[in-house]
C-alpha positions as a Python dict, from the first residue, in 0.01 Angstrom:
ca = {
    (1, 'X'): (0, 0, 0),
    (2, 'X'): (204, 117, -296),
    (3, 'X'): (91, -107, -580),
    (4, 'X'): (39, 191, -810),
    (5, 'X'): (414, 174, -875),
    (6, 'X'): (354, -150, -1064),
    (7, 'X'): (168, 51, -1328),
    (8, 'X'): (496, 208, -1436),
    (9, 'X'): (639, -132, -1535),
    (10, 'X'): (737, -123, -1901),
    (11, 'X'): (603, -398, -2125),
    (12, 'X'): (745, -482, -2464),
    (13, 'X'): (778, -773, -2705),
    (14, 'X'): (996, -969, -2461),
    (15, 'X'): (694, -1025, -2232),
    (16, 'X'): (503, -1344, -2312),
    (17, 'X'): (174, -1262, -2483),
    (18, 'X'): (272, -918, -2608),
    (19, 'X'): (274, -869, -2987),
    (20, 'X'): (605, -853, -3170),
    (21, 'X'): (734, -508, -3256),
    (22, 'X'): (516, -328, -3003),
    (23, 'X'): (662, -1, -2877),
    (24, 'X'): (740, -31, -2505),
    (25, 'X'): (452, 96, -2292),
    (26, 'X'): (350, 119, -1927),
    (27, 'X'): (154, -169, -1779),
    (28, 'X'): (-120, 67, -1663),
    (29, 'X'): (-170, 184, -2024),
    (30, 'X'): (-257, -159, -2162),
    (31, 'X'): (-631, -96, -2130),
    (32, 'X'): (-601, 202, -2362),
    (33, 'X'): (-456, -12, -2641),
    (34, 'X'): (-797, -125, -2757),
    (35, 'X'): (-674, -483, -2777),
    (36, 'X'): (-906, -783, -2795),
    (37, 'X'): (-800, -1145, -2749),
    (38, 'X'): (-1041, -1283, -3008),
    (39, 'X'): (-928, -1029, -3266),
    (40, 'X'): (-577, -1177, -3232),
    (41, 'X'): (-426, -853, -3107),
    (42, 'X'): (-196, -1050, -2877),
    (43, 'X'): (9, -1363, -2926),
    (44, 'X'): (-94, -1705, -2795),
    (45, 'X'): (-53, -1880, -2562),
    (46, 'X'): (-205, -1615, -2340),
    (47, 'X'): (-318, -1630, -1978),
    (48, 'X'): (-614, -1408, -1899),
    (49, 'X'): (-809, -1314, -1588),
    (50, 'X'): (-1179, -1245, -1634),
    (51, 'X'): (-1247, -927, -1441),
    (52, 'X'): (-1613, -1000, -1369),
    (53, 'X'): (-1527, -1340, -1221),
    (54, 'X'): (-1250, -1196, -1001),
    (55, 'X'): (-1489, -934, -866),
    (56, 'X'): (-1760, -1193, -808),
    (57, 'X'): (-1529, -1434, -623),
    (58, 'X'): (-1381, -1164, -403),
    (59, 'X'): (-1726, -1045, -299),
    (60, 'X'): (-1847, -1402, -248),
    (61, 'X'): (-1565, -1484, -8),
    (62, 'X'): (-1611, -1159, 182),
    (63, 'X'): (-1976, -1251, 244),
    (64, 'X'): (-1905, -1616, 324),
    (65, 'X'): (-1638, -1527, 579),
    (66, 'X'): (-1863, -1268, 741),
    (67, 'X'): (-2140, -1525, 780),
    (68, 'X'): (-1886, -1761, 934),
    (69, 'X'): (-1780, -1502, 1198),
    (70, 'X'): (-1420, -1511, 1079),
    (71, 'X'): (-1159, -1316, 887),
    (72, 'X'): (-934, -1412, 598),
    (73, 'X'): (-567, -1358, 522),
    (74, 'X'): (-558, -1502, 167),
    (75, 'X'): (-248, -1692, 72),
    (76, 'X'): (-46, -1470, -157),
    (77, 'X'): (164, -1757, -296),
    (78, 'X'): (-126, -1844, -527),
    (79, 'X'): (-91, -1535, -744),
    (80, 'X'): (215, -1346, -614),
    (81, 'X'): (45, -1041, -760),
    (82, 'X'): (35, -742, -521),
    (83, 'X'): (-235, -581, -736),
    (84, 'X'): (-459, -876, -649),
    (85, 'X'): (-350, -865, -284),
    (86, 'X'): (-468, -505, -280),
    (87, 'X'): (-806, -601, -425),
    (88, 'X'): (-843, -867, -156),
    (89, 'X'): (-755, -616, 115),
    (90, 'X'): (-1007, -369, -28),
    (91, 'X'): (-1271, -641, 2),
    (92, 'X'): (-1201, -679, 371),
    (93, 'X'): (-911, -923, 404),
    (94, 'X'): (-751, -905, 751),
    (95, 'X'): (-400, -954, 614),
    (96, 'X'): (-194, -1149, 361),
    (97, 'X'): (-51, -1497, 414),
    (98, 'X'): (288, -1583, 264),
    (99, 'X'): (523, -1880, 263),
    (100, 'X'): (882, -1772, 189),
    (101, 'X'): (1127, -1490, 267),
    (102, 'X'): (1110, -1369, -94),
    (103, 'X'): (733, -1343, -71),
    (104, 'X'): (762, -1139, 250),
    (105, 'X'): (1006, -906, 75),
    (106, 'X'): (763, -856, -215),
    (107, 'X'): (473, -777, 18),
    (108, 'X'): (681, -535, 223),
    (109, 'X'): (810, -364, -92),
    (110, 'X'): (451, -271, -171),
    (111, 'X'): (358, -164, 180),
    (112, 'X'): (150, -452, 314),
    (113, 'X'): (133, -420, 691),
    (114, 'X'): (-21, -741, 827),
    (115, 'X'): (156, -1059, 721),
    (116, 'X'): (113, -1418, 835),
    (117, 'X'): (410, -1636, 741),
    (118, 'X'): (244, -1979, 732),
    (119, 'X'): (585, -2137, 762),
    (120, 'X'): (882, -2153, 994),
    (121, 'X'): (1110, -1849, 986),
    (122, 'X'): (1456, -2000, 945),
    (123, 'X'): (1795, -1888, 816),
    (124, 'X'): (2010, -1590, 909),
    (125, 'X'): (1903, -1360, 626),
    (126, 'X'): (1531, -1427, 659),
    (127, 'X'): (1532, -1380, 1038),
    (128, 'X'): (1747, -1069, 1013),
    (129, 'X'): (1520, -908, 754),
    (130, 'X'): (1199, -971, 947),
    (131, 'X'): (1341, -844, 1276),
    (132, 'X'): (1478, -534, 1107),
    (133, 'X'): (1137, -466, 953),
    (134, 'X'): (968, -510, 1292),
    (135, 'X'): (1210, -265, 1448),
    (136, 'X'): (1189, -17, 1163),
    (137, 'X'): (811, -9, 1116),
    (138, 'X'): (589, 0, 1426),
    (139, 'X'): (285, -56, 1200),
    (140, 'X'): (404, -398, 1083),
    (141, 'X'): (189, -676, 1231),
    (142, 'X'): (389, -991, 1152),
    (143, 'X'): (334, -1354, 1257),
    (144, 'X'): (531, -1672, 1190),
    (145, 'X'): (489, -2030, 1309),
    (146, 'X'): (702, -2251, 1534),
    (147, 'X'): (701, -2626, 1591),
    (148, 'X'): (1037, -2702, 1756),
    (149, 'X'): (1249, -2603, 2053),
    (150, 'X'): (1540, -2544, 1816),
    (151, 'X'): (1354, -2287, 1607),
    (152, 'X'): (1225, -2112, 1921),
    (153, 'X'): (1582, -2084, 2050),
    (154, 'X'): (1706, -1951, 1714),
    (155, 'X'): (1433, -1688, 1695),
    (156, 'X'): (1470, -1583, 2057),
    (157, 'X'): (1846, -1545, 2026),
    (158, 'X'): (1817, -1341, 1707),
    (159, 'X'): (1542, -1122, 1854),
    (160, 'X'): (1748, -1058, 2165),
    (161, 'X'): (2047, -953, 1953),
    (162, 'X'): (1836, -741, 1716),
    (163, 'X'): (1674, -537, 1993),
    (164, 'X'): (1360, -470, 1788),
    (165, 'X'): (1185, -318, 2088),
    (166, 'X'): (883, -547, 2068),
    (167, 'X'): (840, -924, 2058),
    (168, 'X'): (826, -1142, 1749),
    (169, 'X'): (472, -1285, 1735),
    (170, 'X'): (455, -1660, 1679),
    (171, 'X'): (184, -1920, 1632),
    (172, 'X'): (220, -2279, 1753),
    (173, 'X'): (183, -2511, 1454),
    (174, 'X'): (10, -2846, 1473),
    (175, 'X'): (72, -3103, 1202),
    (176, 'X'): (-63, -3434, 1075),
    (177, 'X'): (119, -3763, 1118),
    (178, 'X'): (308, -3836, 799),
    (179, 'X'): (238, -3485, 676),
    (180, 'X'): (425, -3160, 666),
    (181, 'X'): (561, -2945, 950),
    (182, 'X'): (392, -2903, 1290),
    (183, 'X'): (387, -3073, 1629),
    (184, 'X'): (217, -3411, 1625),
    (185, 'X'): (69, -3421, 1974),
    (186, 'X'): (-22, -3208, 2273),
    (187, 'X'): (286, -3293, 2479),
    (188, 'X'): (520, -3184, 2200),
    (189, 'X'): (311, -2871, 2140),
    (190, 'X'): (311, -2768, 2506),
    (191, 'X'): (688, -2806, 2525),
    (192, 'X'): (728, -2565, 2234),
    (193, 'X'): (469, -2322, 2372),
    (194, 'X'): (638, -2319, 2713),
    (195, 'X'): (968, -2241, 2544),
    (196, 'X'): (807, -1945, 2370),
    (197, 'X'): (671, -1822, 2702),
    (198, 'X'): (1016, -1854, 2858),
    (199, 'X'): (1163, -1649, 2574),
    (200, 'X'): (967, -1336, 2673),
    (201, 'X'): (1004, -1047, 2606),
    (202, 'X'): (1162, -1147, 2274),
    (203, 'X'): (889, -1386, 2162),
    (204, 'X'): (516, -1399, 2231),
    (205, 'X'): (269, -1679, 2157),
    (206, 'X'): (-35, -1539, 1980),
    (207, 'X'): (-225, -1849, 1875),
    (208, 'X'): (-236, -2191, 1711),
    (209, 'X'): (-199, -2269, 1341),
    (210, 'X'): (-223, -2566, 1106),
    (211, 'X'): (-284, -2674, 749),
    (212, 'X'): (-559, -2931, 711),
    (213, 'X'): (-531, -2997, 337),
    (214, 'X'): (-294, -3295, 344),
    (215, 'X'): (-553, -3571, 341),
    (216, 'X'): (-594, -3897, 151),
    (217, 'X'): (-854, -4160, 80),
    (218, 'X'): (-1221, -4118, 7),
    (219, 'X'): (-1406, -3797, 74),
    (220, 'X'): (-1546, -3941, 397),
    (221, 'X'): (-1198, -4051, 507),
    (222, 'X'): (-1048, -3711, 421),
    (223, 'X'): (-1318, -3526, 614),
    (224, 'X'): (-1262, -3753, 916),
    (225, 'X'): (-890, -3673, 902),
    (226, 'X'): (-967, -3302, 890),
    (227, 'X'): (-1203, -3323, 1187),
    (228, 'X'): (-941, -3507, 1391),
    (229, 'X'): (-674, -3257, 1298),
    (230, 'X'): (-889, -2957, 1386),
    (231, 'X'): (-960, -3120, 1722),
    (232, 'X'): (-583, -3141, 1778),
    (233, 'X'): (-546, -2768, 1709),
    (234, 'X'): (-834, -2678, 1939),
    (235, 'X'): (-698, -2899, 2217),
    (236, 'X'): (-355, -2738, 2177),
    (237, 'X'): (-515, -2395, 2212),
    (238, 'X'): (-714, -2499, 2520),
    (239, 'X'): (-404, -2644, 2686),
    (240, 'X'): (-198, -2334, 2613),
    (241, 'X'): (-473, -2112, 2750),
    (242, 'X'): (-507, -2316, 3066),
    (243, 'X'): (-134, -2271, 3136),
    (244, 'X'): (-138, -1901, 3054),
    (245, 'X'): (105, -1942, 2764),
    (246, 'X'): (-60, -1698, 2525),
    (247, 'X'): (28, -1331, 2521),
    (248, 'X'): (-220, -1060, 2602),
    (249, 'X'): (-513, -998, 2365),
    (250, 'X'): (-713, -1223, 2138),
    (251, 'X'): (-598, -1576, 2055),
    (252, 'X'): (-566, -1650, 1684),
    (253, 'X'): (-691, -1986, 1559),
    (254, 'X'): (-593, -2029, 1197),
    (255, 'X'): (-608, -2298, 932),
    (256, 'X'): (-792, -2330, 607),
    (257, 'X'): (-647, -2392, 264),
    (258, 'X'): (-882, -2387, -32),
    (259, 'X'): (-1053, -2722, 26),
    (260, 'X'): (-1194, -2739, 381),
    (261, 'X'): (-1228, -2381, 502),
    (262, 'X'): (-1596, -2434, 582),
    (263, 'X'): (-1503, -2710, 828),
    (264, 'X'): (-1231, -2489, 979),
    (265, 'X'): (-1473, -2205, 1048),
    (266, 'X'): (-1736, -2436, 1197),
    (267, 'X'): (-1487, -2604, 1435),
    (268, 'X'): (-1293, -2297, 1542),
    (269, 'X'): (-1608, -2099, 1616),
    (270, 'X'): (-1685, -2363, 1879),
    (271, 'X'): (-1335, -2394, 2022),
    (272, 'X'): (-1456, -2308, 2371),
    (273, 'X'): (-1172, -2080, 2474),
    (274, 'X'): (-1250, -1852, 2766),
    (275, 'X'): (-1088, -1541, 2616),
    (276, 'X'): (-1146, -1353, 2290),
    (277, 'X'): (-1065, -1555, 1977),
    (278, 'X'): (-984, -1453, 1620),
    (279, 'X'): (-1082, -1722, 1368),
    (280, 'X'): (-864, -1682, 1061),
    (281, 'X'): (-875, -1876, 735),
    (282, 'X'): (-614, -1850, 461),
    (283, 'X'): (-759, -1979, 135),
    (284, 'X'): (-570, -1833, -160),
    (285, 'X'): (-723, -2005, -462),
    (286, 'X'): (-1076, -1871, -415),
    (287, 'X'): (-1001, -1548, -603),
    (288, 'X'): (-953, -1715, -939),
    (289, 'X'): (-1098, -2055, -847),
    (290, 'X'): (-1032, -2314, -1120),
    (291, 'X'): (-1201, -2550, -1361),
    (292, 'X'): (-1087, -2888, -1224),
    (293, 'X'): (-957, -2961, -873),
    (294, 'X'): (-1099, -2669, -675),
    (295, 'X'): (-1420, -2680, -875),
    (296, 'X'): (-1462, -3038, -754),
    (297, 'X'): (-1365, -2950, -398),
    (298, 'X'): (-1601, -2654, -392),
    (299, 'X'): (-1887, -2889, -480),
    (300, 'X'): (-1798, -3079, -162),
    (301, 'X'): (-1801, -2753, 36),
    (302, 'X'): (-2152, -2675, -94),
    (303, 'X'): (-2264, -3027, -6),
    (304, 'X'): (-2134, -2987, 352),
    (305, 'X'): (-2232, -2622, 389),
    (306, 'X'): (-2531, -2543, 165),
    (307, 'X'): (-2518, -2166, 221),
    (308, 'X'): (-2188, -2169, 29),
    (309, 'X'): (-2405, -2178, -282),
    (310, 'X'): (-2538, -1830, -199),
    (311, 'X'): (-2464, -1574, -466),
    (312, 'X'): (-2382, -1840, -721),
    (313, 'X'): (-2072, -1974, -548),
    (314, 'X'): (-1723, -1944, -692),
    (315, 'X'): (-1661, -1928, -1067),
    (316, 'X'): (-1342, -1984, -1272),
    (317, 'X'): (-1160, -1661, -1358),
    (318, 'X'): (-832, -1789, -1505),
    (319, 'X'): (-804, -1916, -1863),
    (320, 'X'): (-516, -1996, -2097),
    (321, 'X'): (-578, -1951, -2470),
    (322, 'X'): (-385, -2140, -2738),
    (323, 'X'): (-394, -2196, -3113),
    (324, 'X'): (-454, -2526, -3287),
    (325, 'X'): (-121, -2563, -3466),
    (326, 'X'): (-143, -2912, -3612),
    (327, 'X'): (-392, -3190, -3670),
    (328, 'X'): (-164, -3471, -3782),
    (329, 'X'): (-414, -3752, -3715),
    (330, 'X'): (-796, -3760, -3733),
    (331, 'X'): (-820, -3810, -3358),
    (332, 'X'): (-545, -3581, -3238),
    (333, 'X'): (-480, -3207, -3219),
    (334, 'X'): (-163, -3025, -3112),
    (335, 'X'): (-193, -2678, -2959),
    (336, 'X'): (52, -2399, -2874),
    (337, 'X'): (42, -2448, -2495),
    (338, 'X'): (278, -2654, -2284),
    (339, 'X'): (423, -2706, -1939),
    (340, 'X'): (588, -2364, -1965),
    (341, 'X'): (242, -2204, -1986),
    (342, 'X'): (-2, -2398, -1768),
    (343, 'X'): (2, -2617, -1458),
    (344, 'X'): (-33, -2987, -1531),
    (345, 'X'): (-99, -3145, -1190),
    (346, 'X'): (-439, -3218, -1343),
    (347, 'X'): (-485, -3174, -1715),
    (348, 'X'): (-639, -2847, -1834),
    (349, 'X'): (-991, -2866, -1971),
    (350, 'X'): (-1083, -2736, -2317),
    (351, 'X'): (-1377, -2499, -2263),
    (352, 'X'): (-1451, -2290, -2571),
    (353, 'X'): (-1316, -2260, -2923),
    (354, 'X'): (-1320, -1971, -3164),
    (355, 'X'): (-1251, -1937, -3533),
    (356, 'X'): (-1118, -1587, -3599),
    (357, 'X'): (-1374, -1377, -3780),
    (358, 'X'): (-1679, -1565, -3649),
    (359, 'X'): (-1930, -1400, -3412),
    (360, 'X'): (-1830, -1552, -3076),
    (361, 'X'): (-1664, -1849, -2901),
    (362, 'X'): (-1870, -2164, -2862),
    (363, 'X'): (-1843, -2457, -2625),
    (364, 'X'): (-1596, -2730, -2715),
    (365, 'X'): (-1801, -3042, -2802),
    (366, 'X'): (-1775, -3353, -2583),
    (367, 'X'): (-1489, -3592, -2645),
    (368, 'X'): (-1202, -3341, -2650),
    (369, 'X'): (-949, -3442, -2385),
    (370, 'X'): (-600, -3317, -2303),
    (371, 'X'): (-371, -3614, -2249),
    (372, 'X'): (-26, -3462, -2218),
    (373, 'X'): (215, -3172, -2256),
    (374, 'X'): (565, -3105, -2376),
    (375, 'X'): (737, -2779, -2290),
    (376, 'X'): (548, -2588, -2560),
    (377, 'X'): (291, -2837, -2697),
    (378, 'X'): (-45, -2959, -2575),
    (379, 'X'): (-163, -3303, -2689),
    (380, 'X'): (-541, -3331, -2713),
    (381, 'X'): (-743, -3631, -2828),
    (382, 'X'): (-1050, -3533, -3030),
    (383, 'X'): (-1335, -3710, -3207),
    (384, 'X'): (-1268, -3768, -3578),
    (385, 'X'): (-1546, -3521, -3660),
    (386, 'X'): (-1407, -3247, -3433),
    (387, 'X'): (-1459, -2902, -3586),
    (388, 'X'): (-1115, -2782, -3477),
    (389, 'X'): (-880, -2674, -3755),
    (390, 'X'): (-534, -2521, -3769),
    (391, 'X'): (-554, -2156, -3666),
    (392, 'X'): (-856, -2196, -3439),
    (393, 'X'): (-829, -2060, -3085),
    (394, 'X'): (-915, -2270, -2779),
    (395, 'X'): (-963, -2156, -2419),
    (396, 'X'): (-858, -2389, -2140),
    (397, 'X'): (-965, -2395, -1780),
    (398, 'X'): (-683, -2479, -1542),
    (399, 'X'): (-640, -2686, -1229),
    (400, 'X'): (-457, -2557, -920),
    (401, 'X'): (-413, -2193, -1028),
    (402, 'X'): (-85, -2149, -835),
    (403, 'X'): (94, -2358, -1095),
    (404, 'X'): (-30, -2149, -1387),
    (405, 'X'): (30, -1806, -1233),
    (406, 'X'): (399, -1884, -1186),
    (407, 'X'): (444, -1932, -1562),
    (408, 'X'): (356, -1570, -1641),
    (409, 'X'): (523, -1234, -1578),
    (410, 'X'): (203, -1056, -1681),
    (411, 'X'): (-157, -1175, -1710),
    (412, 'X'): (-405, -973, -1910),
    (413, 'X'): (-732, -876, -1742),
    (414, 'X'): (-1028, -898, -1981),
    (415, 'X'): (-1396, -811, -1978),
    (416, 'X'): (-1665, -1059, -2080),
    (417, 'X'): (-1606, -979, -2449),
    (418, 'X'): (-1231, -1040, -2413),
    (419, 'X'): (-1138, -675, -2446),
    (420, 'X'): (-813, -619, -2256),
    (421, 'X'): (-895, -377, -1972),
    (422, 'X'): (-584, -413, -1758),
    (423, 'X'): (-292, -634, -1660),
    (424, 'X'): (-153, -795, -1347),
    (425, 'X'): (220, -843, -1284),
    (426, 'X'): (348, -1136, -1083),
    (427, 'X'): (659, -1153, -860),
    (428, 'X'): (765, -1517, -845),
}
């Protein structure tokens, strides 16, 4: 991996969060600046990653996966930050999961060698690039998914023409009715798997894949949908094994977004295949966790799988700080944070507030609720006796971290006192 090259990236006042007039400096020198968020050394809004929480979450997932007799290839689309990919790999990740050709190109640019494309590989340029990389680098361990005869034929034809010297490894994708990609039943899946087998030596079937997160209804209804879907994936794997459709070596069984990975591990570890099996989950949001949606979903994981609470569970690591800029009505506050700065699938949650010059941030009192955003404004309803005043700083916990990461070129890494100790660059 070559992420040290990111440290040479020059930062200046054109990067969101950096102070105006700052002399351009290398990203890896930001920790030597002596900057502190609460001292107003940077401009707001500002996205920060709490280093202690990142370290805690990475270690927690490593231990949880080990107890579950599985491995993880965390989904890189969450952060698109190779520096964080590298931390995940250092903590034992088996590989990195990605979703688009651009994301593959980023990972390869920084030397990542095991990549799971949890998506179909389609389009001339994307297929060409991957096959060239496979031919160029014998250490590249690449997988993509297939769910149609048409895509199998496209990949096989391109692989035959490319002459990479080794097969393109594919995973058969199962999907939910009404959901996203993936075969819907065993007959459709076997037809695709047989086509892959017939495309040897240009393609090889290495396992079965799916994404179980597209559920609806009550928690009980969602969990029932997940169980049924995981049964489909296991039955697909058993049928492929019985027909000898898999290539040599271990069979990969992979699913697991950031909501039901405990159920994935439990089911796949009892798949009942006769040969060696690699159980692979792909959660990406665990590293930063969040303060709304995944916090709620993690409570469900702990309820289903009590040992998930070991070590304190996951904790939020991503915050966005903003200033109170206006209090035009007794019950309303406007802040310097909008849809250009934070994901709004679920509204951010005001966590702490700080008046510059006071000893430390304190918890935001009850009754403060974000109700909307413009591009650069946050609308928050507050009690008439709210202590917030113009110039105060407020930290917000986010929901669905993917949609906040993609608003930032650079996120500052801070210690527990909000001293800036590093920075992470994204590649969206």
